[in-house]
DOPA-466825 format. One record per residue (C-alpha): residue number from 0; residue in one letter; z, y, x. Coordinates in nm, 2 decimals, always signed. Example, Ala and Ser with C-alpha at 12.3 -4.5 7.8 and 13.67 -1.06 7.14 Angstrom:
residues 2
R | num | residu | c3 | c2 | c1
R | 0 | A | +0.78 | -0.45 | +1.23 $
R | 1 | S | +0.71 | -0.11 | +1.37 $
end
This chain:
residues 122
R | num | residu | c3 | c2 | c1
R | 0 | G | +0.02 | -0.01 | -0.02 $
R | 1 | A | -0.02 | +0.36 | +0.09 $
R | 2 | P | +0.26 | +0.50 | +0.34 $
R | 3 | R | +0.55 | +0.69 | +0.20 $
R | 4 | Y | +0.56 | +1.01 | +0.40 $
R | 5 | S | +0.89 | +0.93 | +0.53 $
R | 6 | F | +0.79 | +0.70 | +0.73 $
R | 7 | I | +0.58 | +0.96 | +0.92 $
R | 8 | L | +0.87 | +1.14 | +0.94 $
R | 9 | S | +1.13 | +0.88 | +1.06 $
R | 10 | L | +0.90 | +0.75 | +1.31 $
R | 11 | V | +0.75 | +1.12 | +1.42 $
R | 12 | E | +1.12 | +1.20 | +1.46 $
R | 13 | A | +1.25 | +0.89 | +1.66 $
R | 14 | L | +0.94 | +0.99 | +1.90 $
R | 15 | A | +1.06 | +1.34 | +1.92 $
R | 16 | K | +1.41 | +1.23 | +2.01 $
R | 17 | N | +1.29 | +0.96 | +2.26 $
R | 18 | D | +1.49 | +0.68 | +2.03 $
R | 19 | T | +1.26 | +0.37 | +2.16 $
R | 20 | A | +1.51 | +0.16 | +1.92 $
R | 21 | Q | +1.47 | +0.36 | +1.61 $
R | 22 | A | +1.08 | +0.42 | +1.62 $
R | 23 | L | +1.07 | +0.01 | +1.64 $
R | 24 | M | +1.30 | -0.04 | +1.34 $
R | 25 | T | +1.08 | +0.24 | +1.14 $
R | 26 | I | +0.80 | +0.02 | +1.22 $
R | 27 | S | +0.97 | -0.26 | +1.14 $
R | 28 | E | +1.05 | -0.14 | +0.75 $
R | 29 | I | +0.72 | -0.05 | +0.73 $
R | 30 | E | +0.60 | -0.39 | +0.75 $
R | 31 | R | +0.81 | -0.52 | +0.52 $
R | 32 | Q | +0.73 | -0.32 | +0.29 $
R | 33 | D | +0.33 | -0.46 | +0.33 $
R | 34 | V | +0.19 | -0.04 | +0.40 $
R | 35 | D | -0.12 | -0.05 | +0.50 $
R | 36 | L | -0.09 | +0.03 | +0.89 $
R | 37 | S | -0.45 | +0.17 | +0.95 $
R | 38 | L | -0.37 | +0.39 | +0.70 $
R | 39 | F | -0.04 | +0.50 | +0.77 $
R | 40 | L | -0.14 | +0.52 | +1.19 $
R | 41 | V | -0.44 | +0.80 | +1.04 $
R | 42 | L | -0.18 | +0.97 | +0.89 $
R | 43 | L | +0.08 | +0.98 | +1.20 $
R | 44 | L | -0.20 | +1.07 | +1.40 $
R | 45 | E | -0.24 | +1.38 | +1.21 $
R | 46 | H | +0.12 | +1.44 | +1.20 $
R | 47 | L | +0.15 | +1.42 | +1.57 $
R | 48 | R | -0.20 | +1.63 | +1.63 $
R | 49 | S | -0.04 | +1.91 | +1.42 $
R | 50 | V | +0.32 | +1.93 | +1.60 $
R | 51 | L | +0.11 | +1.95 | +1.93 $
R | 52 | L | -0.08 | +2.22 | +1.81 $
R | 53 | L | +0.20 | +2.42 | +1.70 $
R | 54 | Q | +0.39 | +2.34 | +2.05 $
R | 55 | Y | +0.05 | +2.52 | +2.22 $
R | 56 | A | -0.09 | +2.70 | +1.99 $
R | 57 | P | +0.13 | +2.87 | +1.76 $
R | 58 | E | -0.14 | +3.12 | +1.67 $
R | 59 | L | -0.25 | +2.82 | +1.44 $
R | 60 | R | +0.04 | +2.84 | +1.25 $
R | 61 | T | -0.14 | +3.02 | +0.92 $
R | 62 | S | -0.44 | +2.76 | +0.95 $
R | 63 | I | -0.20 | +2.43 | +0.99 $
R | 64 | K | +0.03 | +2.57 | +0.69 $
R | 65 | G | -0.22 | +2.66 | +0.43 $
R | 66 | Q | -0.37 | +2.24 | +0.49 $
R | 67 | T | -0.07 | +2.10 | +0.48 $
R | 68 | D | +0.24 | +2.10 | +0.17 $
R | 69 | T | +0.48 | +2.32 | +0.25 $
R | 70 | D | +0.80 | +2.07 | +0.31 $
R | 71 | V | +0.57 | +1.91 | +0.52 $
R | 72 | Y | +0.48 | +2.20 | +0.71 $
R | 73 | E | +0.88 | +2.30 | +0.77 $
R | 74 | D | +0.93 | +1.91 | +0.88 $
R | 75 | I | +0.61 | +1.94 | +1.17 $
R | 76 | D | +0.67 | +2.31 | +1.24 $
R | 77 | T | +1.07 | +2.20 | +1.26 $
R | 78 | I | +0.96 | +1.93 | +1.55 $
R | 79 | A | +0.72 | +2.14 | +1.72 $
R | 80 | R | +0.98 | +2.43 | +1.76 $
R | 81 | D | +1.25 | +2.21 | +1.94 $
R | 82 | T | +1.26 | +2.27 | +2.29 $
R | 83 | A | +1.43 | +1.91 | +2.37 $
R | 84 | S | +1.13 | +1.71 | +2.21 $
R | 85 | S | +0.95 | +1.42 | +2.39 $
R | 86 | I | +0.67 | +1.43 | +2.13 $
R | 87 | T | +0.35 | +1.52 | +2.41 $
R | 88 | D | -0.01 | +1.50 | +2.46 $
R | 89 | K | +0.08 | +1.14 | +2.59 $
R | 90 | T | +0.23 | +1.04 | +2.27 $
R | 91 | L | -0.11 | +1.11 | +2.09 $
R | 92 | L | -0.29 | +0.94 | +2.33 $
R | 93 | A | -0.07 | +0.63 | +2.30 $
R | 94 | F | -0.11 | +0.65 | +1.93 $
R | 95 | L | -0.49 | +0.71 | +1.98 $
R | 96 | N | -0.55 | +0.40 | +2.20 $
R | 97 | A | -0.30 | +0.19 | +1.92 $
R | 98 | S | -0.59 | +0.26 | +1.70 $
R | 99 | A | -0.85 | +0.11 | +1.92 $
R | 100 | Q | -0.65 | -0.12 | +1.92 $
R | 101 | M | -0.57 | -0.24 | +1.63 $
R | 102 | R | -0.90 | -0.37 | +1.48 $
R | 103 | H | -0.88 | -0.64 | +1.74 $
R | 104 | S | -0.48 | -0.70 | +1.70 $
R | 105 | S | -0.39 | -1.03 | +1.52 $
R | 106 | I | -0.04 | -0.87 | +1.45 $
R | 107 | K | -0.17 | -0.52 | +1.31 $
R | 108 | A | +0.20 | -0.40 | +1.42 $
R | 109 | L | +0.15 | -0.51 | +1.74 $
R | 110 | P | -0.05 | -0.18 | +1.94 $
R | 111 | L | +0.20 | +0.03 | +1.75 $
R | 112 | E | +0.48 | -0.14 | +1.87 $
R | 113 | L | +0.36 | -0.10 | +2.22 $
R | 114 | A | +0.22 | +0.25 | +2.16 $
R | 115 | I | +0.65 | +0.34 | +2.18 $
R | 116 | L | +0.72 | +0.16 | +2.41 $
R | 117 | S | +0.47 | +0.27 | +2.66 $
R | 118 | L | +0.65 | +0.59 | +2.61 $
R | 119 | K | +0.98 | +0.48 | +2.67 $
R | 120 | S | +1.01 | +0.57 | +3.01 $
R | 121 | T | +0.85 | +0.93 | +2.96 $
end
């Protein structure tokens, strides 16, 4: 089924805190809920991209705000403004690579889990 926004926010917040265990538990919960992992990953990539764009190009706030629900924008903006956030271009790249790997994985969550684990030491 379609992913709930709370799953995306939970994973992004865990990534921002560099909380590997929470991130992996979120993926496990998503699997239990029979969420479409391909769709989840697309939405996650959009969310991470928005966070990075706000971090590095605050001039895009108006544009991003216009394309996003108000509550979602506020969450993205809060994470983007957090100077302690662990979300970087490496985070987005890890999940972009997971997207390519997902098509070839017999275990759909494995590329997501590997992306999380690859970020553990960064």
